[in-house]
Biopython code that builds the backbone (N, CA, C, O; Angstrom):
import numpy as np
from Bio.PDB.StructureBuilder import StructureBuilder

atoms = [
    (1, "MET", "N", (1.167, -103.582, 78.536)),
    (1, "MET", "CA", (1.559, -104.164, 80.316)),
    (1, "MET", "C", (3.435, -104.338, 80.435)),
    (1, "MET", "O", (4.434, -104.586, 79.760)),
    (2, "ALA", "N", (3.162, -104.136, 81.253)),
    (2, "ALA", "CA", (4.949, -104.476, 82.245)),
    (2, "ALA", "C", (5.218, -105.601, 82.021)),
    (2, "ALA", "O", (4.388, -106.509, 82.064)),
    (3, "TRP", "N", (6.591, -105.765, 81.703)),
    (3, "TRP", "CA", (7.169, -106.972, 81.981)),
    (3, "TRP", "C", (7.805, -107.512, 82.949)),
    (3, "TRP", "O", (8.696, -108.359, 82.900)),
    (4, "ILE", "N", (7.186, -106.849, 84.112)),
    (4, "ILE", "CA", (7.340, -107.276, 85.078)),
    (4, "ILE", "C", (6.145, -107.959, 85.840)),
    (4, "ILE", "O", (4.947, -107.699, 85.730)),
    (5, "ARG", "N", (6.705, -108.817, 86.571)),
    (5, "ARG", "CA", (5.429, -109.955, 86.963)),
    (5, "ARG", "C", (4.786, -109.186, 87.615)),
    (5, "ARG", "O", (5.321, -108.237, 88.187)),
    (6, "THR", "N", (3.166, -109.491, 87.686)),
    (6, "THR", "CA", (2.321, -108.713, 88.556)),
    (6, "THR", "C", (1.439, -109.800, 88.664)),
    (6, "THR", "O", (1.205, -110.831, 88.033)),
    (7, "VAL", "N", (0.856, -108.995, 90.086)),
    (7, "VAL", "CA", (-0.510, -110.209, 90.363)),
    (7, "VAL", "C", (-1.564, -109.297, 90.177)),
    (7, "VAL", "O", (-1.503, -108.116, 90.518)),
    (8, "GLY", "N", (-3.152, -110.179, 89.294)),
    (8, "GLY", "CA", (-3.718, -109.437, 89.236)),
    (8, "GLY", "C", (-4.748, -109.137, 90.280)),
    (8, "GLY", "O", (-4.609, -109.513, 91.444)),
    (9, "GLU", "N", (-6.133, -108.228, 89.713)),
    (9, "GLU", "CA", (-6.638, -108.079, 91.215)),
    (9, "GLU", "C", (-7.140, -109.098, 91.708)),
    (9, "GLU", "O", (-7.252, -109.163, 92.932)),
    (10, "ASP", "N", (-7.685, -110.437, 90.663)),
    (10, "ASP", "CA", (-8.289, -111.425, 91.309)),
    (10, "ASP", "C", (-7.505, -112.515, 92.040)),
    (10, "ASP", "O", (-8.098, -113.352, 92.721)),
    (11, "ASP", "N", (-6.170, -112.512, 91.904)),
    (11, "ASP", "CA", (-5.332, -113.014, 92.305)),
    (11, "ASP", "C", (-4.896, -112.576, 93.584)),
    (11, "ASP", "O", (-4.327, -113.253, 94.441)),
    (12, "ALA", "N", (-5.158, -111.601, 93.622)),
    (12, "ALA", "CA", (-4.540, -110.689, 95.036)),
    (12, "ALA", "C", (-5.283, -111.246, 96.285)),
    (12, "ALA", "O", (-6.481, -111.506, 96.397)),
    (13, "SER", "N", (-4.115, -111.386, 97.348)),
    (13, "SER", "CA", (-4.710, -111.965, 98.502)),
    (13, "SER", "C", (-4.195, -110.945, 99.616)),
    (13, "SER", "O", (-3.500, -109.956, 99.383)),
    (14, "GLY", "N", (-4.712, -111.406, 101.018)),
    (14, "GLY", "CA", (-4.036, -110.649, 101.963)),
    (14, "GLY", "C", (-4.198, -109.175, 102.026)),
    (14, "GLY", "O", (-5.167, -108.478, 101.726)),
    (15, "ARG", "N", (-2.733, -108.785, 102.601)),
    (15, "ARG", "CA", (-2.758, -107.198, 102.471)),
    (15, "ARG", "C", (-2.655, -106.433, 101.023)),
    (15, "ARG", "O", (-2.918, -105.234, 100.932)),
    (16, "LEU", "N", (-2.210, -107.303, 99.786)),
    (16, "LEU", "CA", (-2.449, -106.844, 98.596)),
    (16, "LEU", "C", (-3.671, -106.533, 98.230)),
    (16, "LEU", "O", (-3.878, -105.393, 97.815)),
    (17, "ALA", "N", (-4.600, -107.362, 98.298)),
    (17, "ALA", "CA", (-5.531, -107.264, 98.429)),
    (17, "ALA", "C", (-6.583, -105.899, 98.967)),
    (17, "ALA", "O", (-7.474, -105.228, 98.446)),
    (18, "ASP", "N", (-6.068, -105.938, 99.975)),
    (18, "ASP", "CA", (-6.675, -104.457, 100.792)),
    (18, "ASP", "C", (-5.889, -103.699, 100.265)),
    (18, "ASP", "O", (-6.855, -103.043, 99.876)),
    (19, "VAL", "N", (-4.750, -102.954, 99.734)),
    (19, "VAL", "CA", (-4.144, -102.476, 99.428)),
    (19, "VAL", "C", (-4.763, -101.922, 98.078)),
    (19, "VAL", "O", (-5.101, -100.767, 97.818)),
    (20, "TYR", "N", (-4.833, -103.342, 97.097)),
    (20, "TYR", "CA", (-5.948, -103.144, 96.283)),
    (20, "TYR", "C", (-7.061, -102.426, 95.871)),
    (20, "TYR", "O", (-7.321, -101.702, 94.910)),
    (21, "ALA", "N", (-7.725, -102.873, 96.986)),
    (21, "ALA", "CA", (-9.013, -102.558, 97.133)),
    (21, "ALA", "C", (-9.512, -100.445, 97.380)),
    (21, "ALA", "O", (-10.472, -99.732, 97.087)),
    (22, "LYS", "N", (-8.350, -100.288, 97.969)),
    (22, "LYS", "CA", (-8.311, -98.645, 98.232)),
    (22, "LYS", "C", (-7.902, -97.786, 96.958)),
    (22, "LYS", "O", (-8.103, -96.584, 96.781)),
    (23, "PHE", "N", (-7.282, -98.689, 96.122)),
    (23, "PHE", "CA", (-6.789, -98.127, 94.558)),
    (23, "PHE", "C", (-7.701, -98.495, 93.598)),
    (23, "PHE", "O", (-7.176, -98.011, 92.596)),
    (24, "VAL", "N", (-8.664, -98.999, 93.248)),
    (24, "VAL", "CA", (-9.405, -99.363, 92.098)),
    (24, "VAL", "C", (-9.551, -98.221, 91.184)),
    (24, "VAL", "O", (-10.004, -97.198, 91.698)),
    (25, "ASP", "N", (-9.323, -98.194, 90.209)),
    (25, "ASP", "CA", (-9.508, -97.153, 89.244)),
    (25, "ASP", "C", (-11.446, -96.879, 89.077)),
    (25, "ASP", "O", (-11.942, -97.658, 88.263)),
    (26, "ARG", "N", (-12.266, -96.090, 89.619)),
    (26, "ARG", "CA", (-13.445, -96.340, 89.158)),
    (26, "ARG", "C", (-14.147, -96.583, 88.285)),
    (26, "ARG", "O", (-14.959, -97.492, 88.115)),
    (27, "GLU", "N", (-13.665, -95.259, 87.340)),
    (27, "GLU", "CA", (-13.649, -95.592, 85.931)),
    (27, "GLU", "C", (-13.791, -96.506, 85.127)),
    (27, "GLU", "O", (-14.695, -96.692, 84.313)),
    (28, "LYS", "N", (-12.492, -97.357, 85.445)),
    (28, "LYS", "CA", (-11.951, -98.893, 84.218)),
    (28, "LYS", "C", (-12.395, -99.576, 85.535)),
    (28, "LYS", "O", (-13.053, -100.541, 85.146)),
    (29, "GLY", "N", (-12.385, -99.583, 86.602)),
    (29, "GLY", "CA", (-12.674, -101.100, 87.570)),
    (29, "GLY", "C", (-11.665, -101.672, 87.917)),
    (29, "GLY", "O", (-11.789, -102.734, 88.528)),
    (30, "GLN", "N", (-10.256, -101.103, 87.611)),
    (30, "GLN", "CA", (-9.277, -101.649, 88.389)),
    (30, "GLN", "C", (-8.239, -101.336, 88.704)),
    (30, "GLN", "O", (-8.252, -100.107, 88.765)),
    (31, "VAL", "N", (-7.098, -101.784, 89.008)),
    (31, "VAL", "CA", (-5.894, -101.296, 89.558)),
    (31, "VAL", "C", (-4.962, -101.118, 88.050)),
    (31, "VAL", "O", (-4.646, -101.901, 87.155)),
    (32, "ASP", "N", (-4.675, -99.352, 88.369)),
    (32, "ASP", "CA", (-3.913, -99.357, 86.875)),
    (32, "ASP", "C", (-2.633, -99.875, 86.853)),
    (32, "ASP", "O", (-2.157, -99.970, 87.984)),
    (33, "ASN", "N", (-1.874, -100.262, 85.912)),
    (33, "ASN", "CA", (-0.360, -101.209, 85.741)),
    (33, "ASN", "C", (0.377, -100.548, 85.686)),
    (33, "ASN", "O", (1.287, -100.860, 84.919)),
    (34, "ILE", "N", (0.533, -98.919, 86.595)),
    (34, "ILE", "CA", (1.907, -98.555, 87.004)),
    (34, "ILE", "C", (1.585, -98.652, 88.394)),
    (34, "ILE", "O", (2.396, -97.926, 88.969)),
    (35, "LEU", "N", (0.784, -99.201, 89.265)),
    (35, "LEU", "CA", (0.411, -99.571, 90.998)),
    (35, "LEU", "C", (0.883, -100.991, 90.801)),
    (35, "LEU", "O", (1.684, -101.460, 91.611)),
    (36, "LYS", "N", (0.430, -101.739, 89.746)),
    (36, "LYS", "CA", (0.339, -103.032, 89.868)),
    (36, "LYS", "C", (1.945, -103.722, 89.827)),
    (36, "LYS", "O", (2.190, -104.868, 90.202)),
    (37, "VAL", "N", (2.819, -102.889, 89.363)),
    (37, "VAL", "CA", (3.998, -103.128, 89.162)),
    (37, "VAL", "C", (4.710, -103.477, 90.611)),
    (37, "VAL", "O", (5.585, -104.330, 90.760)),
    (38, "HIS", "N", (4.372, -102.967, 91.243)),
    (38, "HIS", "CA", (4.708, -103.155, 93.033)),
    (38, "HIS", "C", (4.010, -104.553, 93.492)),
    (38, "HIS", "O", (4.522, -105.238, 94.377)),
    (39, "SER", "N", (2.860, -104.913, 92.861)),
    (39, "SER", "CA", (2.431, -106.189, 93.370)),
    (39, "SER", "C", (2.992, -106.827, 94.206)),
    (39, "SER", "O", (2.588, -106.723, 95.364)),
    (40, "ILE", "N", (4.132, -107.720, 93.897)),
    (40, "ILE", "CA", (4.873, -108.542, 94.284)),
    (40, "ILE", "C", (5.525, -107.969, 95.687)),
    (40, "ILE", "O", (6.250, -108.617, 96.441)),
    (41, "ALA", "N", (5.141, -106.743, 95.843)),
    (41, "ALA", "CA", (5.955, -105.999, 97.377)),
    (41, "ALA", "C", (4.896, -105.119, 97.670)),
    (41, "ALA", "O", (4.688, -104.134, 96.961)),
    (42, "PRO", "N", (4.262, -105.370, 98.580)),
    (42, "PRO", "CA", (2.573, -104.127, 98.517)),
    (42, "PRO", "C", (3.499, -103.276, 99.576)),
    (42, "PRO", "O", (3.256, -102.083, 99.393)),
    (43, "ASP", "N", (4.288, -103.421, 100.419)),
    (43, "ASP", "CA", (5.161, -101.966, 101.543)),
    (43, "ASP", "C", (6.000, -100.934, 100.543)),
    (43, "ASP", "O", (6.357, -99.785, 100.804)),
    (44, "GLY", "N", (6.236, -101.797, 99.149)),
    (44, "GLY", "CA", (6.756, -100.659, 97.910)),
    (44, "GLY", "C", (5.570, -99.997, 97.153)),
    (44, "GLY", "O", (5.700, -98.913, 96.584)),
    (45, "LEU", "N", (4.373, -100.720, 97.174)),
    (45, "LEU", "CA", (3.010, -100.056, 96.537)),
    (45, "LEU", "C", (2.879, -99.083, 97.700)),
    (45, "LEU", "O", (3.296, -97.934, 97.549)),
    (46, "ASP", "N", (2.331, -99.461, 98.845)),
    (46, "ASP", "CA", (2.195, -97.991, 99.785)),
    (46, "ASP", "C", (3.392, -96.721, 99.956)),
    (46, "ASP", "O", (3.061, -95.571, 100.246)),
    (47, "ALA", "N", (4.493, -97.042, 99.778)),
    (47, "ALA", "CA", (5.274, -96.190, 99.542)),
    (47, "ALA", "C", (5.379, -95.420, 98.231)),
    (47, "ALA", "O", (5.780, -94.257, 98.242)),
    (48, "HIS", "N", (5.073, -95.962, 97.236)),
    (48, "HIS", "CA", (4.990, -95.226, 96.130)),
    (48, "HIS", "C", (3.586, -94.302, 96.023)),
    (48, "HIS", "O", (3.395, -93.338, 95.282)),
    (49, "LEU", "N", (2.860, -94.777, 96.793)),
    (49, "LEU", "CA", (1.468, -94.043, 96.673)),
    (49, "LEU", "C", (1.801, -93.230, 97.676)),
    (49, "LEU", "O", (0.911, -92.383, 97.758)),
    (50, "ALA", "N", (2.428, -93.093, 98.288)),
    (50, "ALA", "CA", (2.422, -91.823, 99.631)),
    (50, "ALA", "C", (3.732, -91.032, 98.952)),
    (50, "ALA", "O", (3.740, -89.850, 99.296)),
    (51, "LEU", "N", (4.682, -91.345, 98.196)),
    (51, "LEU", "CA", (5.152, -90.583, 97.374)),
    (51, "LEU", "C", (4.439, -89.555, 96.675)),
    (51, "LEU", "O", (4.676, -88.349, 96.730)),
    (52, "TYR", "N", (3.357, -90.254, 95.874)),
    (52, "TYR", "CA", (2.697, -89.919, 94.799)),
    (52, "TYR", "C", (1.759, -88.821, 95.753)),
    (52, "TYR", "O", (1.878, -87.612, 95.552)),
    (53, "THR", "N", (0.788, -89.365, 96.839)),
    (53, "THR", "CA", (0.235, -88.217, 97.726)),
    (53, "THR", "C", (1.019, -87.124, 97.817)),
    (53, "THR", "O", (0.630, -86.103, 97.250)),
    (54, "THR", "N", (2.067, -87.117, 98.424)),
    (54, "THR", "CA", (2.784, -86.106, 98.818)),
    (54, "THR", "C", (3.428, -85.133, 97.869)),
    (54, "THR", "O", (4.052, -84.127, 98.207)),
    (55, "ALA", "N", (3.169, -85.612, 96.457)),
    (55, "ALA", "CA", (4.046, -84.849, 95.451)),
    (55, "ALA", "C", (2.476, -83.887, 95.024)),
    (55, "ALA", "O", (2.339, -82.711, 94.689)),
    (56, "MET", "N", (1.516, -84.945, 95.212)),
    (56, "MET", "CA", (0.475, -83.848, 94.448)),
    (56, "MET", "C", (-0.409, -82.993, 95.781)),
    (56, "MET", "O", (-0.873, -81.854, 95.712)),
    (57, "ARG", "N", (-0.446, -83.648, 96.607)),
    (57, "ARG", "CA", (-1.430, -82.966, 97.820)),
    (57, "ARG", "C", (-0.493, -82.240, 98.415)),
    (57, "ARG", "O", (-0.970, -81.250, 98.970)),
    (58, "GLY", "N", (0.973, -82.381, 98.541)),
    (58, "GLY", "CA", (1.809, -81.956, 99.613)),
    (58, "GLY", "C", (2.167, -80.390, 99.691)),
    (58, "GLY", "O", (2.700, -79.943, 100.706)),
    (59, "THR", "N", (1.867, -79.586, 98.616)),
    (59, "THR", "CA", (1.952, -78.438, 98.323)),
    (59, "THR", "C", (0.692, -77.174, 98.706)),
    (59, "THR", "O", (0.206, -76.542, 97.768)),
    (60, "PRO", "N", (0.385, -76.986, 99.690)),
    (60, "PRO", "CA", (-0.502, -75.955, 99.812)),
    (60, "PRO", "C", (-0.951, -74.690, 98.789)),
    (60, "PRO", "O", (-2.029, -74.288, 98.350)),
    (61, "THR", "N", (0.587, -74.244, 98.635)),
    (61, "THR", "CA", (0.650, -72.904, 97.834)),
    (61, "THR", "C", (0.118, -73.594, 96.609)),
    (61, "THR", "O", (-0.921, -72.963, 96.412)),
    (62, "LEU", "N", (0.177, -74.284, 95.895)),
    (62, "LEU", "CA", (-0.046, -74.741, 94.760)),
    (62, "LEU", "C", (-1.586, -74.993, 94.554)),
    (62, "LEU", "O", (-2.282, -75.572, 95.388)),
    (63, "ARG", "N", (-2.027, -74.516, 93.401)),
    (63, "ARG", "CA", (-3.873, -75.239, 92.831)),
    (63, "ARG", "C", (-3.636, -76.467, 92.368)),
    (63, "ARG", "O", (-2.685, -76.749, 91.639)),
    (64, "LYS", "N", (-4.311, -77.089, 92.688)),
    (64, "LYS", "CA", (-4.389, -78.641, 92.113)),
    (64, "LYS", "C", (-3.914, -78.932, 90.903)),
    (64, "LYS", "O", (-3.118, -79.842, 90.672)),
    (65, "ALA", "N", (-4.521, -77.946, 89.855)),
    (65, "ALA", "CA", (-4.425, -77.665, 88.272)),
    (65, "ALA", "C", (-3.017, -76.941, 87.951)),
    (65, "ALA", "O", (-2.652, -76.808, 86.783)),
    (66, "ASP", "N", (-2.370, -76.556, 88.856)),
    (66, "ASP", "CA", (-1.324, -76.615, 88.713)),
    (66, "ASP", "C", (-0.148, -77.724, 88.540)),
    (66, "ASP", "O", (0.602, -78.039, 87.616)),
    (67, "ARG", "N", (-0.311, -78.074, 89.607)),
    (67, "ARG", "CA", (0.218, -79.467, 90.006)),
    (67, "ARG", "C", (0.441, -80.278, 89.036)),
    (67, "ARG", "O", (1.482, -80.826, 88.675)),
    (68, "GLU", "N", (-1.067, -80.334, 88.467)),
    (68, "GLU", "CA", (-1.449, -81.819, 87.382)),
    (68, "GLU", "C", (-0.716, -81.231, 86.141)),
    (68, "GLU", "O", (0.029, -81.966, 85.492)),
    (69, "MET", "N", (-0.916, -79.844, 85.767)),
    (69, "MET", "CA", (0.142, -79.351, 84.706)),
    (69, "MET", "C", (1.791, -79.792, 84.861)),
    (69, "MET", "O", (2.511, -80.401, 84.070)),
    (70, "ILE", "N", (2.052, -79.287, 86.072)),
    (70, "ILE", "CA", (3.444, -80.044, 86.129)),
    (70, "ILE", "C", (3.881, -81.093, 85.809)),
    (70, "ILE", "O", (4.900, -81.329, 85.160)),
    (71, "ALA", "N", (2.626, -82.263, 86.543)),
    (71, "ALA", "CA", (2.808, -83.410, 86.070)),
    (71, "ALA", "C", (2.712, -83.868, 84.918)),
    (71, "ALA", "O", (3.305, -84.875, 84.531)),
    (72, "VAL", "N", (1.982, -83.202, 84.268)),
    (72, "VAL", "CA", (1.666, -83.648, 82.657)),
    (72, "VAL", "C", (3.122, -83.291, 81.928)),
    (72, "VAL", "O", (3.759, -83.999, 81.148)),
    (73, "VAL", "N", (3.404, -82.118, 82.376)),
    (73, "VAL", "CA", (4.733, -81.203, 81.337)),
    (73, "VAL", "C", (5.779, -82.429, 81.742)),
    (73, "VAL", "O", (5.988, -83.302, 80.899)),
    (74, "VAL", "N", (6.332, -82.481, 82.833)),
    (74, "VAL", "CA", (7.358, -83.706, 83.353)),
    (74, "VAL", "C", (7.108, -84.914, 82.706)),
    (74, "VAL", "O", (8.144, -85.518, 82.428)),
    (75, "SER", "N", (5.812, -85.604, 82.291)),
    (75, "SER", "CA", (5.612, -86.670, 82.196)),
    (75, "SER", "C", (6.001, -86.673, 80.593)),
    (75, "SER", "O", (6.554, -87.633, 80.056)),
    (76, "GLN", "N", (5.629, -85.447, 79.901)),
    (76, "GLN", "CA", (5.455, -85.471, 78.459)),
    (76, "GLN", "C", (7.700, -85.471, 78.069)),
    (76, "GLN", "O", (8.455, -86.070, 77.303)),
    (77, "LEU", "N", (7.813, -84.597, 78.975)),
    (77, "LEU", "CA", (9.271, -84.806, 78.596)),
    (77, "LEU", "C", (10.077, -86.239, 78.843)),
    (77, "LEU", "O", (11.064, -86.705, 78.273)),
    (78, "ASN", "N", (9.331, -86.698, 79.825)),
    (78, "ASN", "CA", (10.319, -87.978, 79.795)),
    (78, "ASN", "C", (9.935, -89.133, 79.222)),
    (78, "ASN", "O", (10.518, -90.213, 79.327)),
    (79, "GLY", "N", (8.458, -88.791, 78.311)),
    (79, "GLY", "CA", (8.211, -89.627, 77.008)),
    (79, "GLY", "C", (7.438, -90.807, 78.092)),
    (79, "GLY", "O", (7.667, -92.016, 78.060)),
    (80, "CYS", "N", (6.524, -90.144, 78.995)),
    (80, "CYS", "CA", (5.651, -91.048, 79.617)),
    (80, "CYS", "C", (4.451, -91.076, 79.488)),
    (80, "CYS", "O", (3.905, -89.998, 79.723)),
    (81, "HIS", "N", (3.755, -91.960, 79.181)),
    (81, "HIS", "CA", (2.523, -91.928, 78.598)),
    (81, "HIS", "C", (1.228, -91.714, 80.072)),
    (81, "HIS", "O", (0.010, -91.624, 79.918)),
    (82, "TYR", "N", (1.796, -91.688, 81.078)),
    (82, "TYR", "CA", (0.799, -91.590, 82.491)),
    (82, "TYR", "C", (0.814, -90.365, 82.670)),
    (82, "TYR", "O", (0.198, -89.871, 83.615)),
]
sb = StructureBuilder()
sb.init_structure("model")
sb.init_model(0)
sb.init_chain("A")
sb.init_seg("    ")
for serial, (resi, resn, name, xyz) in enumerate(atoms, 1):
    if name == "N":
        sb.init_residue(resn, " ", resi, " ")
    sb.init_atom(name, np.array(xyz, "f"), 0.0, 1.0, " ", f" {name:<3s}", serial, name[0])
structure = sb.get_structure()
């Protein structure tokens, strides 16, 4: 769990609840912690997701599998378990 104060799904209201509803992990039934670190600033969460979407879908010449592989390698090099 992050040491940053976060707002859980059950405590989210207003705009944050709306944003969370779009990004609940269907398998786990919850919002990933990497997204919850933005919970006190929903605009930051929207920006994070816009960047992620652009990085993962904004390169039509790369296959999705190639983008995923690049993300895994970079995460591994950075010591990130996501």
